[in-house]
N, C-alpha and C positions, 0 to 999 in steps of 0.2 A: 782831844784839846790840842790846839795848833801852837806851835812856838811862838808865834807872834802873841798869840792871846795870853800865854803863858808870862812873856815879857811884859806886856801892857799890864797884866795883873800884879805883877810884881811892882811896877813902878807906880801903880795906883796905891799900892798898899804903903809904899815909901812916901808918896805924897801926904798920906794920911799922918805920918810920923813927923814928917818934916816937908815943910814946903819949898825950903831951898833945894832939897834933893831931887824935888820933882822936874824942877827946870832941868837939871843935870841928866836926869833920866830921860825925859823927852827928848832932849837934845841927842842923847845916845841913840834912842830908839829911832829918831828920824835919820840919823847917820846909817843905821842898818838897812833901812828901807832900800836903799838902792842895791846893796849887793844882793839883798833876798830877792829883789825882782829879777835881777841879773841870773841869779841861780834857777828861778823859774823860766825865764826865757831860754837859758841854755837846757835846761831839762826838758822844756817843751820842744826845742830844735832837735836833740837827741831823739826824743822818743817819735816825734811825729816826721821826721825827715832824715837824720843820719843813719838812725836804725833800719827804717823801711827801705832806705837805698840800698843799705848793705844786703839786707834780703832780697831785694829785688834783682841786684847783682848775682848772689849766689843762686836765685831761682833761674836767672839767664844762664848761669853756667851748667846747670842741672838739665836745661833744655836742650843746650847744644849737645851734651853728653848724650841725652836719650836720643836727639835726632842721629847722632852719630852711631849709637847702637843699634837702632832699628834699620837704618840703612845699611849697616854691615851686614845684620842677620839676614834682610831681603837679598843681599849680593849673594849670600853663602847659601839660602835656602830655596830663593826664588819665590817667596812667600809674599803674595800681594798685600795681606793684612799687616804684615811690618811696614809696607809703605804707607799703609792707611794711619797706623800707630805715630808714624814720623810726622806725618801732616799735622796730627792733633799735637804734636809737641812744637811744630813749627808755630801755630797758633798761639800756643802758650808763650813762646819765645817772643812774638810781636807784642802780645800783651805785657809781658813782663819787662821788655824793653821801652815800650811805650811809658810805663809806670816809673821807670827807673829815670828816664830823659825828663819826665814832668816833675819829678823830685829834684833831678840836678838843677834844673832851670829855675825852679821854685827856691833853691839855696843858692842860685847865682853861681854856680859851679860850672863857668864855661869850658873849662879843661875837660871836666867829666863828661860834659854834653857832647864835646868834640869826639872824644874816644868811643862815647856809645854810638855816635852816627859813623864813625869809622868800622865799627863791630857791623852796625847794620848794613854797611856797604860791602863787607867780606862774606856775612851770610848767605845771600842769594847765589853768588857763585858756589859756596860750599854746599848750599843745597842742591843746586843744578848738577854740580859734579858728583854728588853722592848718588841723585837718582840716575845719572847717566851712567854711573858705574854698576849700580844694581841691574839698570837695564841690559847692559853689555855682559855682564856675568851670566844673566839669565838667557839672552839671545845668541851670544857669540862665544861665550866659553871663558875659562878661566884666564887665558893670555890677554884677551881684549879688556877684561875687567881688572887684571893686575896692573896693565897699562894706566888707568885712571885712579888706582887707589893711592898711588904715591901723592898725587896732587890734591886727591881729597884729604888726606892725612895731613899735608901740609897745611891747608886751609884749617883744619880743625884745630892744629897746634896754634897757629896765629889768632885764631879766635880766643883759644884758652888763654894764651899769652896774655892778651891784651884785656881779657876779664882779670886774669891774676893781676896784672898792674893795677887796674883801676881797684880791685878789691882789696890791694894793698894800700893803695892811697886813701880810700874810704875808710878802713879799719884803724890806720893810722889818725885819720881825723876824729874818729870816734873815740879812740884812746885820749887824742887832746881834748876833746869836748869833755869826755868824763873827767879827765885830771883836772881841766878848769874848774868843772862843776865842784869837784873836791877841794880844790883851793879856795874857792869863792864860801864854800860851806866852812871850811876850816877858818876863814877870815871871820866869818859871822860868829863862829864858836870863840875865837879870840878876842873879838870885840865883846862878847857876852862876859868873858872872865874879867875883861878890864873893868867894865861897868862894874862888876861885882867887887872888885877890889877898890875902885873909887867909891863905892857906896860905904862899904865897911871903913875906909879911911874918912870920909867926909862927915860920917853921922855913926856916932856910939847908939842914938837912939833906933837908928835903922839897921843896927849890926845884925840882930836877929832876923828881922824880916829880911835883909838883904842875903844873909847867911841862907835862909831857907829858901829865898828865891833862886839865889845861886846854884845850892844843892839840886832844887828841882830843875832848874834849867838845864844844868851839868848833866845830871841823870839822863833826862829827856834827850838831850841832844846827843849825849854819849852813846846811849842805847840806839837812838834813831841813825846816828852815822855808822855805829858796829853794824848795824842790822843792814845798813846800805851798802858798807864796805863788802859784807858777807855774800849779798844778794850780787853786786857785781862781779866777786870773783867767781862765783857759782855760773853766772852768766857767760864771763869769758872762758871759763874752763869747760864750756858745755855740759854742765851737770843740771840738764834742764829738767829732772824728776826732782830734785832738792826742793824741800819746802820753803817758801820765800819767808825771810823775816819780816820785811814789809809788807803789809797788805796793801792790795791794789784800791782797796775800799777806803783808805786814809783820807779824810778831808784837810790834813795839814799839807805843810809844804813838801812832804815827803810822797804825797799821793801820787802826782804826776810821775816822779822818778820810779815809784813802786809800780805804777801801772805800765810805763815805758819797759821797764825790766820784764813784767809779766808778759807783756807783748812779745818782747825779744824771746824770752822762755818757750813761748808757745810756737813762735816760727821757727826757733830753731829745733824745738821737738819735733813738729811736722816735718822738717827737712830731714831730721835723722829717721823719722818713721818712714818717710818716702824712699830713705837710701837703703835702709834695712829691707823693706818691702820688694824694691827693686833686686837687692842681691838676693831676696828669698826666690822671686820669681825666676831670676837667672839661674839660680840653683835648680830649681824644679824643671825650668826649660831645659838645661843641660842634662838632668837625669832622665827627663822624658826623652831627650834626644838619642842618649846613650842606651836607653831601653829599646827603643824603636829600632836603632843601628843592631843591637844584639838579636831582637827578632827577626830583622830583615835577614842577617845572617843565617841563623837557624833555617828561615823559611827557605832562602835560597840552597841551603846545604841539603835539606830534605828533598826540595823538588828536584834538583840537580841530580841528586842520588838515585832518584826514583827514574827520572827521564833517562840517565845514561845507562841504568840497569834495563830499562827497556829497549834501549837501542843496541845494547850489548846483546840482549836477547834474541832481538830480531837479527842482528848480525850473525850469532850463532847457528839461526835456522837457515839463513842465507847460505852460510859456509856449507852447512850439510845438504842443502838442495846442490849448491856448486859442485861438492865431491860425488853426489850421486850424479848429477849430470856428467863429470868427467869419467864415471864407471860406466855411464850408458855410453858415452862417445868410443870408450875403449872397445866396448861390447860390439857397438855399430862397426867400428874398423874390423874387429875380427869376423864378425859376420858378413862384412861386405867383402873381404879377402876370399871367405868360403863361396860366397855367390860369384865372385870374379872367377875363381877357379872352376866351378860349375860351369859357368857361361862359357869359358874357354873350351871346357870339355864338351860341350853342347855345341861349340861352334866346330870343333874339329870333327864330331860325328856328322852333323850337318854336311860339312865338307866332304867327308866319305861316302855319306848317301849320294850327294849330289854327284859325286863322280862314278859311281855305280849306276845310278839313274841315267847318266849321260852315256854310259858305254851299253845300257839295256837299250836306250833309245836308238842308237847308231844301230845295235844288232837287229832290232825289230824294223827299222829301215832297210836294212840288208836284206831280211827276210822277205819283206813286201815286194823289193825289187826284183828278187828271184822268183817269187810266186807270179808277179806280173809277167816274167819273161817264160815262164811256164805255160801261163795260161795262152800267151801268143803263141806259143809251140803247137799246143792243143788245136789251137784255131787252124794253124797250118795244116796240121795232120787231117783234120776235118775236111779241109779243102782237097788235099792230096787224095782223101779216101773217096771223097765224093768223084773225084776225075777217074780213080782207079777202080770204082764201084764193079764195073763188069770184069776188071781183069783179077781180082783176087778170091775167085771161086776156088782157084787151085791151090790157095795159101790156107788152108783149113787148119793145117797143123800149126803153121805159122800164126794163124789167128789164135789158136788154143793158147800158144806162148804169149800171144799179145795179150789174151784174156787174164792169165796169170800174172802178167807183168802190170795189167790195168787194176786186177785185185791188190797187187801189192801197193800200187799207186793209191788206190781207195784206202787200203790200211795205214797208209803214211799220211793221208789227208786227215783221217780219223785222227790219228794220233797227235797231228798238227793242232787239228781244232781243239783237242783237249789241253794240249800244251798252252795254246792261246788262251783257253779259260783260266787255267792256273795262273798264267801272267797277269790276267786282269784281275783276279782275287789277291795277288801278290801286291799289285799296285794299289789296291785299295788299302791294303795294310801298311803301307808306306811308313817308315820308321826304323825298325830293326829288319826288316825284308830287304835291304839291300844284296844280301847274299842269296836269296831266294831268287832275285831277279836276275842274278848272274846265271844261276843254275838253269832256270827257265830258258834266257837267251841262248845257252850252250845247247840245250836241248832242241830248241826249235831250228838252231843252226845245224845240227846234225840230221834233223828229221829233211831239212831243205836239202842238204847234200845227197841224202837217199832219194829224195825225190827228184833232184837233178840226172842221177845216174839211171832211175828208173825211165825217165824222160829220155835219156840217150839210148837205152834200151830199144824203147819202142820206136824211136827214129830208126836204129839200125833194122829193127824186124820190119818196119814200114818199107825200108830200102828193100829187104828182101822179098817183101810182098810185090814192090813194083815189078820185079821180074817173073812174079807169079801171073800177075795180069788179073784176067777175067775171072779166074779159078776161086778167088776169094770174095767174090761181090757180096755174097750173102753175108760171109764173116765181116766185110768191111761195113755192113749196114749195121750189124750188132755192135762192132767196135767204133762206128760213129756215135751209136747211143751210149756207150760206155765213156767215150771221150767227151761227149757232151755232158755226162754228169760229171766226170772229172773237172771240166771246165766251171761247172755251177759250183762244185766244192771249192777250187782253187779261188774262184770270186769270194765265196763265203770267207776263205782264209785272208784272202787281201783286205776285205772289210774289216774282220777282226783285228788283224795286223794293224790297219789304220787306226782304228779305235785304241788299240794298246800303245800306239806310238803317241796317240793325243793325251791319253791317260798319263803314260810315261813324262811327256812334257809339263803337263800340269803338276805332276810330283817334282819334276826338276824347279819350276818356278817357285813352287812352295818350300821347297828345301832350300834355295837360294835366298827366298825371304827369310825363312828362319836363320839361315847364316848370318844374314845381314843384320837381322833383330838381335841375335846372340852377339854378334860383334860390337853393336851399340851398346848393348847391357854391359857387356865387357868394359867399354871405353867409360861408361857412365859410373859403373860401380867403383873404378878406380877414382874419379872425381869424390863420389861419395866417401870412400875410404879417406881421402886426403881431408875431407870437410869434417869428417869425424874426427881425425887426428887433431886438426886445428881447434876443434870445439873443445876437445879434451884439454888441449894445452891452455886454452882460454880459460876454461873452468878451473883449471889448477891454478892459473894466475889470479883469477877473482877469488879462489878459496885463502891464497896467501895473501892478498890484500885485504881481504874481510879479517883474517887473523891479525893483521898489523893495524887496522881499522880499531878492530876491539881493545888491542892494547893501548893505542893511542887515546881510544874514548875512556879508558880507565885512569889514564894519565891526566887527560883533561878534567875529568872529576876531581881528581886529587888537587890538582893545580887550582881549578875554580873555587873549590873549598877553601885551600889554603889563601888565595888572592881575597875572597870575601871576608875571612876571619882577621886578615892584616890589612883591610884596608884602611882603618882609621884605628888608633891605640884603645878606643872604648870597645870596639869589636873583638880586638885581640885578647884583651883583658878577660880571663875567664871569670864567670860567676863561681866556679867550684874549682878550687886550685888544684893542680895536677903535679905530682911528683915523680920523678924518675926513679926506678928500681933496676936494681940487678939480682932479683930473687928468683929462686925456683918454684915453680908451681906446678899444680897438677890439675889437668882440664878434663873435665869428662863431657865426652861429645857424644852424638847419635850412635857413632859406630864403635865406642868402646873409649878407655881413659888413657891418656897420653902424657908424659912428662914435658914440660916446656920452660921457657925462661919469661918471667913478667918484666917489661919494659918500663912502662908507667901506669898509674892509677889516679882516679879522682873519685869524688862521690858518685859521679854518673857513668863511668866506663873506664876502660884503660886500653892496654894493648901488649900482645904478647907474641912471641916467635911461633908461628905454626903456618904451615903450607896446607891450605883448605880449597877444594874446588871452588871457585868464585860462584858457580851456578848453584850450590847448595845453599839453602835456607837453614842455618846451623843454629840451633839453640844447645845450651849447655850448663855446666856449673863449673865454679873455679875455687881452687882450694890454694890458699897462700900461707906461709907461716906466720902466725900472729893475727891473723883474720878469722872472722867466724866462719865456719866449714860452709861449703856448698851455697856460693852465691850465685845465683841463677842469672844467665846472661844471654844475649842474642849477638852474632857476629854481624856488622853491619858494613864491614868493608874488609878484603884482602888484598894485599899488594907487596910484592917481591918477599914472600915469606913471612910477611907480618899480618897478624888480624886484629883488627880494630872492633872491640866490643861496648855495648851498652848494656848496663845491669837493669835488673827489673827492680825499679825503686820501691814497688809495694812489697817485695819479698826480702828485702836486706835489712840488717840493723845498721842504720845510718849512724847512729851516736859511736858504734863502735867502729866502724868504718872511719869516721872523722877522727876519733883517737888513734886510730891507727896512722893516718895520714899526717896529722899533727905530730906525733911522736918522729916519725921518719924525717918530717921537715926539719924538727927541733935537732935531730941527730946530724944532719947534713949541715944546717947553720953553725953547729958546735964544730964541727969537723973542719 
């Protein structure tokens, strides 16, 4: 039932009661038609123009904020999907901007149209600057992106300020429209009350009907306007989930208002839901980013620790190899000195042998010269004997003595031959035979002297035979035969002496070559010893460098883990709280039980003072006062007398450990 129908019904009843009152009633109703039409017009304007314009402006603001957010995310992460999302919100911005401009033009709000056009003009530079900023962050680094961020933020502020200005103006206009609507509605209400009073005053007959009509109209209008007031308050207070008092399905004058308010609540609820969804998505994205950063930090720490341990192991093995090489170099130097001494000794022996061989060669040449002289003298004796053959017959006795002398010479020749053979054998044994060469040479010389004396005796006897003449002719023939034999033996001796001289020269040459080789070995073995010493020094340097490198690798691992853990607040924030302790503890390791000091502890591990060999894979159990006994652990890092451990989570009482940590944390906060 509409308000107009109610009023017309009342007036119709009054007409039945009194004809005169009907004219007044019709006049009064006619006077209310204009205000009611104005109410409908204003309600239609608010519902179809003002409120949609306000919602479109809020949508534009949301679009700009979303574009700014996704461009900022693309700049921070370099994610192309964020740029695609930004483009989608740009399309929504253009759509909402066109809607707002159309509404403003339809409402004749030129100032609003101009403001929206200015926003439309600022948005493209804002968008270009944002994309350029994201590209700069991705391709050129933080400094290049930061240079564009200030201009990007300034353009965003300008856009939002202008939107705030037009939002404020449109909101004020909406309030003005709603206020005017309430004023006109109140005016209609007042007019109805006046009409009721006139009816009561003019007609006693219509008093009851007028009273009923007035009560009905007052009740209906009061409830409707109260409901309208409540709905308007709920809408302006953003209570979009409140149950509306005015049904949008009403067919009366309040129907358009109720529908406009319902649309306003719907749009407001959608905006609130979108805002909540965006905040929820932002929180989820932030949590996912934090989780990813923590996982990345854990992965980097684990992989870095493994890689550094492998490098440290290789460095240790190389250091051991360098130490072994240094020892080998020292050994080579020692053996090189021994070889050098042996080479010098061999050189001295070779030089001694060479000197003895030279002396032997000189003696042999002297013997050969004297043997050749003896041979020549024998030939002279043969010639003389042939000339005095007929005159030596009388020299028989002398010839006998010559025979004895010849026998002596033969014996000397035989001994000389044997000594020559001995000299040859000694030459073949060259090496330690230098003294033998000297003995042989002396003996040959002695025999040669005896041979010379015998030859002189023969010459003297031959002189005596010259005086005898032909008496010893026959004896001379025999003597010539003996002398011929002596000449043959002397030739053999000469040939043997020449062979001995050639062999001695070969010995001298070999000894000289041996001496040169020993000298060269001595020279080179010195260089070998020097290089071995240098190699040992370099191996020692390499070993020292490897030890320093191993220490630096451990420091690098610690600093890298610290850098990754403190790169961002999200990574540095531990999932398991760690508290500092200064408590005594008992640690049971592979090789026994030791007492130590517990430095800190968490649900997953801790740190205590203990010096352990870094190469050992240490497992053990920890006992601390107030904790469950025998917590299994594994040592993951040792540095500067501190061991960092990781608990075996499958074998610990997490609830008891958590209570222990919470109690100590509470005590520290209280202190």
